[in-house]
C-alpha positions in Angstrom: 103.7 75.4 116.9 103.0 78.2 114.5 104.8 81.5 114.9 103.8 83.6 112.0 101.8 86.4 113.5 104.3 86.9 115.3 103.2 84.9 112.2 103.6 86.3 114.4 102.4 81.4 114.2 100.7 81.0 115.3 91.7 86.4 117.6 82.3 96.1 126.8 79.9 97.6 127.6 77.7 97.4 124.5 78.1 101.0 123.5 78.3 100.0 119.9 75.6 101.4 117.7 75.2 99.2 114.6 75.3 101.4 111.7 74.3 100.9 108.1 77.1 102.3 106.0 76.2 105.2 103.7 78.6 105.4 100.8 79.1 108.0 98.1 80.7 105.9 95.5 80.6 108.5 92.7 82.7 110.8 94.8 85.2 108.3 96.2 88.6 108.7 94.6 91.7 106.6 94.9 95.3 106.7 93.7 96.8 104.3 91.2 99.5 102.2 92.8 103.0 101.4 91.5 103.7 97.8 92.2 107.1 96.9 93.7 107.8 93.2 93.9 110.2 92.9 96.8 111.5 89.7 95.3 113.3 86.8 97.0 116.8 85.8 97.9 117.0 83.4 95.0 114.2 81.0 96.1 110.6 80.9 95.0 108.9 83.0 97.7 108.9 85.9 100.2 106.4 87.1 102.8 105.8 89.4 105.7 104.0 88.7 108.9 100.7 90.1 109.9 99.7 92.0 113.1 103.2 93.4 113.6 105.2 96.5 112.7 106.8 95.4 109.4 106.5 98.7 107.4 108.1 101.9 108.6 106.9 105.5 108.0 109.5 105.8 105.2 108.5 102.7 103.4 111.1 100.3 104.7 109.9 96.7 104.9 111.0 93.7 106.9 110.1 90.2 105.9 111.4 86.7 105.1 112.5 85.3 101.7 113.5 82.0 100.3 117.2 81.5 99.5 118.8 79.1 97.0 119.9 76.9 99.9 117.9 73.8 100.8 116.2 73.7 104.2 118.0 70.8 106.0 115.4 70.3 108.7 113.5 67.0 108.8 110.4 67.3 106.6 111.6 70.8 105.5 110.2 72.1 108.7 110.3 75.9 109.1 109.6 76.7 112.8 108.5 80.3 111.9 105.8 79.3 109.5 104.7 76.2 111.3 104.9 74.3 108.0 107.2 72.9 105.3 109.4 75.0 103.2 112.2 73.2 101.4 114.1 76.4 100.7 116.0 77.9 103.6 114.4 81.2 104.5 116.2 84.3 105.8 115.0 87.6 107.3 115.3 90.5 104.9 115.1 94.3 104.9 113.9 96.1 101.8 114.8 99.8 101.4 115.0 102.1 98.4 114.9 99.3 95.9 117.4 97.1 97.6 116.6 93.7 99.3 119.2 92.9 102.0 119.7 89.4 103.3 119.9 89.8 107.1 121.2 86.2 107.6 120.9 83.7 110.4 122.6 83.0 113.7 125.7 80.7 113.4 124.6 77.1 112.7 121.1 78.0 111.8 119.3 77.7 108.4 116.1 79.8 108.9 115.2 83.2 110.3 112.2 85.5 110.2 111.5 89.1 111.4 108.5 90.4 113.3 109.3 94.0 113.7 111.3 97.0 112.5 111.7 100.4 114.0 112.3 103.9 112.5 116.1 103.4 112.8 116.0 100.2 110.7 116.6 97.8 113.6 114.9 94.5 112.7 113.9 91.9 115.3 112.5 88.4 115.2 114.0 84.9 115.5 116.7 82.7 114.0 117.5 79.1 114.4 120.7 78.6 116.4 122.0 75.3 115.0 120.7 73.1 117.9 117.8 70.7 117.7 115.2 70.5 120.5 114.7 66.8 120.9 111.8 67.3 123.3 109.7 69.4 120.9 111.1 67.9 117.8 112.0 71.2 116.2 115.1 73.3 115.6 115.8 75.7 118.5 115.4 79.4 117.8 116.4 82.5 119.6 115.2 86.1 119.7 117.4 88.0 117.3 118.3 91.6 116.5 119.7 92.8 113.2 121.2 96.2 113.5 123.7 98.1 111.3 124.7 95.0 109.4 125.3 92.9 112.6 123.2 90.0 114.0 122.8 89.7 117.7 121.5 86.7 119.7 119.3 88.1 122.5 119.4 84.8 124.3 116.7 83.3 126.4 115.5 83.3 130.0 117.1 79.9 130.6 115.1 77.7 128.2 115.6 76.5 124.7 113.6 79.0 122.6 112.8 82.7 122.5 111.3 85.1 120.0 111.3 88.9 119.7 108.0 90.4 118.7 108.5 94.1 118.5 111.0 97.0 118.8 110.5 100.7 119.2 112.6 103.7 118.3 114.1 103.8 121.8 115.7 100.4 121.1 113.5 98.5 123.5 112.6 95.0 122.4 109.8 92.7 123.7 108.9 89.1 123.1 108.7 85.8 124.9 111.1 83.1 126.0 111.1 79.7 127.6 112.7 79.5 131.0 114.1 76.5 132.8 111.0 75.5 134.8 109.2 72.4 133.4 105.7 73.2 132.4 103.3 70.6 130.9 100.8 73.4 129.9 103.3 76.0 128.7 101.4 78.7 127.0 103.1 78.5 123.6 103.9 74.8 123.7 107.4 74.9 125.1 108.7 72.2 127.4 109.1 74.9 130.1 107.3 78.0 131.2 106.6 80.7 128.6 107.7 84.1 129.9 107.4 87.7 128.5 110.5 89.7 128.3 111.8 93.2 127.8 115.3 93.6 126.3 117.0 96.9 126.7 120.7 98.0 126.7 121.9 94.4 126.3 119.8 92.9 129.1 116.8 90.6 128.8 114.4 91.1 131.7 111.5 88.8 132.7 108.3 90.8 132.9 105.8 90.6 135.8 102.8 88.4 135.3 101.1 89.1 138.6 102.3 85.9 140.2 101.3 83.5 137.4 103.6 81.0 135.6 103.2 81.9 131.9 102.8 85.0 129.7 104.0 86.5 126.5 104.6 90.1 125.2 103.7 90.8 121.6 103.8 94.5 120.7 105.0 97.8 122.2 104.5 101.5 121.4 106.9 104.4 121.3 106.3 105.2 125.0 107.6 101.7 126.0 104.1 100.4 126.9 103.6 96.7 126.1 100.7 94.4 125.4 100.4 90.6 125.5 98.7 87.9 127.5 99.1 85.7 130.5 97.7 82.8 132.5 95.6 84.1 135.4 97.4 83.0 138.5 96.7 79.4 139.4 94.8 78.6 136.2 95.3 78.2 132.4 92.7 80.9 131.8 94.2 83.4 129.4 93.7 87.2 130.0 95.0 90.1 128.0 97.8 92.0 129.7 99.3 95.5 129.6 102.6 96.7 131.0 103.1 100.5 131.5 106.3 102.3 130.7 107.5 101.5 134.2 106.9 97.8 133.8 103.8 97.6 136.0 101.5 94.8 134.8 97.7 95.2 134.4 95.2 92.4 133.9 92.8 93.8 131.3 90.2 91.2 132.2 87.8 89.6 129.7 84.2 90.2 128.5 83.0 87.4 130.8 84.7 84.4 129.2 87.9 82.4 130.1 90.0 83.5 127.1 91.1 86.9 125.8 94.1 88.3 123.9 95.5 91.6 122.8 96.0 92.3 119.1 97.2 95.9 118.7 98.0 99.0 120.7 98.5 102.6 119.8 100.9 105.3 121.1 98.2 106.5 123.6 98.3 103.2 125.4 94.9 102.0 124.0 94.6 98.3 123.4 92.4 96.3 121.1 91.9 92.5 120.9 89.3 89.8 121.3 87.7 88.1 124.3 85.3 85.3 124.9 81.9 86.2 126.3 80.4 84.3 129.3 80.0 80.7 128.4 82.9 80.8 125.9 80.6 80.2 122.9 81.2 83.5 121.3 83.8 86.2 121.3 83.8 90.0 120.6 86.4 92.6 119.8 87.3 94.9 122.7 88.9 98.3 123.3 90.8 98.9 126.6 91.3 102.6 127.2 91.9 104.5 130.4 91.4 101.4 132.5 88.0 100.5 131.0 87.4 97.4 128.9 84.6 98.0 126.3 82.8 95.5 124.1 82.8 96.7 120.5 79.9 94.4 119.6 79.3 92.9 116.1 77.5 93.7 112.9 74.5 91.7 114.0 76.1 88.3 114.1 77.8 86.4 116.9 81.5 87.1 116.8 84.0 89.9 116.1 87.7 90.6 116.4 89.4 93.9 116.7 92.8 93.8 114.9 94.2 97.3 114.8 93.8 100.8 116.3 95.3 104.1 115.2 96.3 107.0 117.5 92.9 108.6 116.8 91.2 105.6 118.5 89.7 104.3 115.2 89.5 100.5 115.2 89.3 98.0 112.4 88.8 94.2 112.3 86.1 91.9 111.3 82.6 91.1 112.6 79.9 88.6 111.8 76.8 89.8 109.9 73.3 88.5 110.6 71.8 85.5 109.0 75.0 83.8 107.8 78.5 82.7 108.7 79.9 85.7 106.8 82.0 88.4 108.4 82.8 91.9 107.1 85.6 94.4 107.8 84.5 97.2 110.1 85.5 100.7 111.2 84.7 101.4 114.8 84.8 105.1 115.8 83.3 106.9 118.8 81.0 104.0 119.7 79.7 103.3 116.2 80.7 100.2 114.2 80.4 100.7 110.4 80.1 97.8 108.0 82.8 98.3 105.3 81.2 95.7 103.1 83.0 93.5 100.6 84.7 94.1 97.3 82.6 92.7 94.4 81.0 89.4 95.1 83.4 88.2 97.8 81.4 86.7 100.7 83.7 87.9 103.5 86.2 90.6 104.3 88.5 91.5 107.2 90.2 94.8 108.1 93.8 94.2 109.0 95.4 97.7 109.4 94.5 101.4 109.7 96.7 104.5 109.4 96.4 107.9 111.0 94.3 109.1 108.0 91.7 106.4 108.6 92.7 104.4 105.5 92.0 100.7 106.1 93.4 97.7 104.2 92.6 94.1 104.5 91.7 90.8 102.8 88.5 89.5 101.3 87.3 86.3 99.5 86.2 82.9 100.8 85.5 83.3 104.5 88.6 82.7 106.7 90.7 82.1 103.5 90.6 85.4 101.6 92.5 86.1 98.4 91.7 89.7 97.4 93.6 92.7 98.9 91.4 95.8 99.4 91.4 99.4 100.5 88.8 101.6 102.2 89.1 105.3 102.4 87.2 108.6 102.1 84.0 107.2 103.3 84.1 104.1 101.0 83.1 102.0 99.3 85.6 99.2 99.7 87.7 98.7 96.6 89.8 95.8 95.3 93.4 96.9 95.1 93.8 94.8 92.0 91.7 97.4 90.2 94.0 100.2 91.4 97.5 98.7 90.8 99.2 99.7 87.6 99.1 96.9 85.1 102.1 94.8 84.1 103.1 92.9 87.3 101.4 89.7 86.3 100.4 89.1 89.9 97.2 89.0 91.9 97.2 91.0 95.1 96.0 89.3 98.3 96.0 89.9 102.0 96.9 93.6 102.5 98.7 93.5 105.8 99.9 97.0 106.6 99.6 100.6 105.5 101.7 103.6 106.6 100.8 107.3 106.8 102.1 107.8 103.3 99.5 105.4 102.0 102.1 102.7 101.1 100.6 99.2 101.4 102.3 95.8 102.0 100.4 92.8 100.6 100.9 89.4 99.1 101.5 89.1 95.4 100.5 85.8 93.9 102.2 84.8 90.7 100.5 82.6 88.0 102.4 79.6 89.2 101.2 80.0 92.7 104.4 81.4 94.2 104.0 84.3 96.6 106.1 87.4 96.9 105.9 90.3 99.4 104.8 93.4 97.5 104.8 97.1 98.3 102.1 99.2 96.6 103.1 102.9 96.3 100.4 105.5 95.5 101.3 107.5 92.4 99.9 109.9 89.9 96.4 111.5 89.7 93.5 110.2 91.7 91.0 108.1 89.8 87.3 107.5 90.2 86.7 104.3 92.3 84.8 102.7 89.4 87.4 103.4 86.8 90.1 100.9 87.7 92.2 100.4 84.7 94.3 97.5 85.6 93.4 94.0 84.4 92.9 91.7 87.4 95.1 88.6 87.0 93.3 85.4 87.8 93.9 84.1 91.3 96.0 80.9 91.1 94.2 77.8 92.1 97.3 76.9 94.1 97.0 80.0 96.3 97.0 79.1 100.0 97.4 82.2 102.2 100.5 82.1 104.5 98.9 82.2 107.9 99.5 85.2 110.2 96.8 83.9 112.6 98.4 84.7 115.9 94.8 85.5 116.6 93.9 81.8 117.0 97.2 80.1 117.7 100.0 82.0 119.3 97.6 83.9 121.5 95.3 81.1 122.4 92.3 79.6 120.6 89.1 81.6 120.9 86.0 79.4 120.9 
């Protein structure tokens, strides 16, 4: 199992008018960016998850970093990355230049965070020191780090749980195994997968309209929650929404048998991806006011909607005609705009958007990436490596999050291939988009993006 999207381990009505982007490159201006390497806890690497709230409005970051301790799990398994990491990894919080080791639950070796709120509460998961012989992995429990203390949030009766998000009201959502055997458990557990809401010390099983399995991924400041569930009596996956009173709503699909949510805003609008009839293609969707709308594509077959701001502006990626390439897009008021690609990269993907409409993402080899980028002020798209102040010695890849101050979290790739979480902070005078002054370090041949593809794993494979 892969839980990085929440590595998160783990993708409607055709109102969309396909628009050819019109850019004013000579007028586009961008800030330089100060590079802050968030560092590690003594080991080689650090990272943050994608599709989660890992950057606050004040520039506090939650992520995971390698320590000097060896990972004792067989094959160096890290259950939060779904792969091997022979350094034990701990959740961290970075604030005002200080990287704080948040630690692990007693007996565990690895932990990882998937959300942080405005108060600095961090949530995610930690190994608990027990081995799950059925799954062949270390057990892990949903975890809260708050005011220097670590709290095991427990489970709903099974062996594993994971917290996916926390809001400023202290409400936490996630998913947990229960005690009911389930050969088709949604997230690969030995028992049923259940969505939960934790509040005031109590973990509550959320309604799934009578079905066996479901999972909650993100929530907003109003306490509204998004996730997915098995439609009752089937293993068909539909996107799901819970209102602030806990009432569950099946969002439906765009005609296929698989759909999932990927982001929601504070207005209760949800975006995600759904198969179309026949399950051969999938499109991004917007659910708003009870209506599920197909966002369409850029002329190709498939699209995914990854993020939405409170102004109902959506970003993601969509196929372009005549090739297997996809481009990042901005969807606004029924119009999907092609953001293009930086330089000669064949593909791009929009990962996050802030309230100013600034979009960040990744570009490069299709479905691999390798170049972090920014789109703002009507474009064009620009490689963040050209805007970062020189001297870091890193190549910047996979911009994952941007806050309303314009601070950006991305992956910094060192010449030896190690990866560090990086915060880019806008500084100084604006510069012309075509006057990037920073030399772009060569991308290491050893670079392999750390997956945050909850899109295709944790939330169900989209065909």
